[in-house]
N, C-alpha and C positions, 0 to 999 in steps of 0.2 A: 568562558574567556572575557577578557574586559575590551572595552572600546580602543583600537588600535590607535586612534589619535590622541585619546586621552593618556594612554600610555607613553606615546612618544612626547607628548607636552610635559609629563611628568618627569621623564628621562631628561630632557632638556633642561627643565627647571633644577632638578637634583645636580646636574653637571655643572651649571652656573652657580649654584649654592656651594658645592663643595671646591669651587676654584678650578675643577678639571676642565681642561680644553674642550671644547665641544667638536666632536667629529661626525661629519655625515657619511654615509656610504657615496664611495665614489664610482661605483658601478653596480649594476645589477647583477644577480645570481647567473643570469643566462648569459651575460658578458664575461663573468669570472670564468664559468665552465668552459665556455667557447676560447677564452685565452688559454686555460689549460689543455683543451683539446688541440688547439695549435700548437702550443709550446711542446707538447708531449708526442704530436703527430699521431692522436688516437683517431681511428676511423670513425667513432660516434660520440656525440655530446653525452650520451648515457654512461659511456665509459668513463668519461672524464668527469662526469657528475658524481660517479660511484668513488673514484678516486679522491675526488676533491673533498667529499664527506668523510672518508676514512682518514685521510692526512689532516684535515683540518680539526676533527674529533680528538686525534692523538696529540696534535699541537696544543690543543686546549689543556692537555692535563701538564703541560709544561711551563704556563706562563701563570703569573700572578699580578695582583696590583694594578697599577695604573696602565702599565702595558696591555695589559689583558683587557681592561675595559677601553682603551682607546683602539686597539685592533678590533674588538668586537664591535665598537660602533663605527668603525670606518668600513666594515664590511656590509654587504646585503644581509637584511635579517636572517635568511636563512642560513649563512655562513657564518655570521656572527653569533647565532644561538648554539652553533657548534663548537664555538669556542667557548663561551660564557658558561654553557651548561656543564662543562667537566669539572671534576674535583680535581686540583692539582695534586701531582706526586710529590712526595716529602723532598725528594731529589732528583732533578731532570735526567734523563738517559743521557750518554754520550751520543752524538751525531750517527755514529756505527750503530750503537744499540737500537737508536730509534729506527733507522731503517731496517735493522734485522726484525724488530718487534712487528713492524709493519708489512714484512714479506710474509708473516704467518696470516696476517689478516686479508691480504689481497690474493684472491684466487689464482690458481697457476703461476705464482711468483716465486723468483729466485732472489736472492740478495741484490744480484745486478740488476735485474727489472725493477725490484723494489726502488733501489736507489734512482732509477730513472724516473719512475712514478712520484716518488716524494719530491725530487729535485723540480719536476715538471709543474706540479701543484704549488710549491714554496716559490719558485721562480716568477710564476703568474701573479702569486700573492704578493710579492715584494713590487713588481710593475703596478700593480693596483694599488698598493698603500703608499707608495713612495719611499725614497731614501731615509727619511727622518724617522719614520714609524718603524721601518725596517730595522734600523741601526738601534732603537729603543727595544724591540723584540728580541733583536741578537744579543743584546746586553744581558739579557736573562739567560741566555742559553750557553750550554759550555761550548769550549773552542770546537770548529769543525762544522759548526752548523751554516756559516756564511757561504760556503760552498754549495749547500743544498739550495739555498735562496739564490742562487746563480751570481754570487759575489765572491771577491777575493777575502781571503779571511781579515778579519780586523786586526790591526795591530793592538799588542797589550796596553791598557791603559796605564798611565803613571799614578 
């Protein structure tokens, strides 16, 4: 593994050279998972961490381009890596399919509890990254995801 400071410096330079906005993490991994724990009412942060890893890994398969880069850069390195290391699917799942697919990956989960878990992670994520980046992320996802991010569904754009 290389020097973390050099890698960060290279990322910043590349971001500026490409004209991409520079995003810096707005929180730590511990604070993000604590926000998930509080949002979902989970008894332990370990449970919240497992769910956060599972949901962010799945979300990473649904995003591409600038939104994917901006989201990964806005999160703590542990979370950003979960997003950035995934190979995007050719077509994102609907919100219901997304939740159903996660219910098979979360131990002792049902579609109803998986919806709660996914929504807990994505609502905490939305609070962390802010409304502008949440809007960008939602613009890449099929209708129905806004509710999972704790928001009303966005109106169709003209």
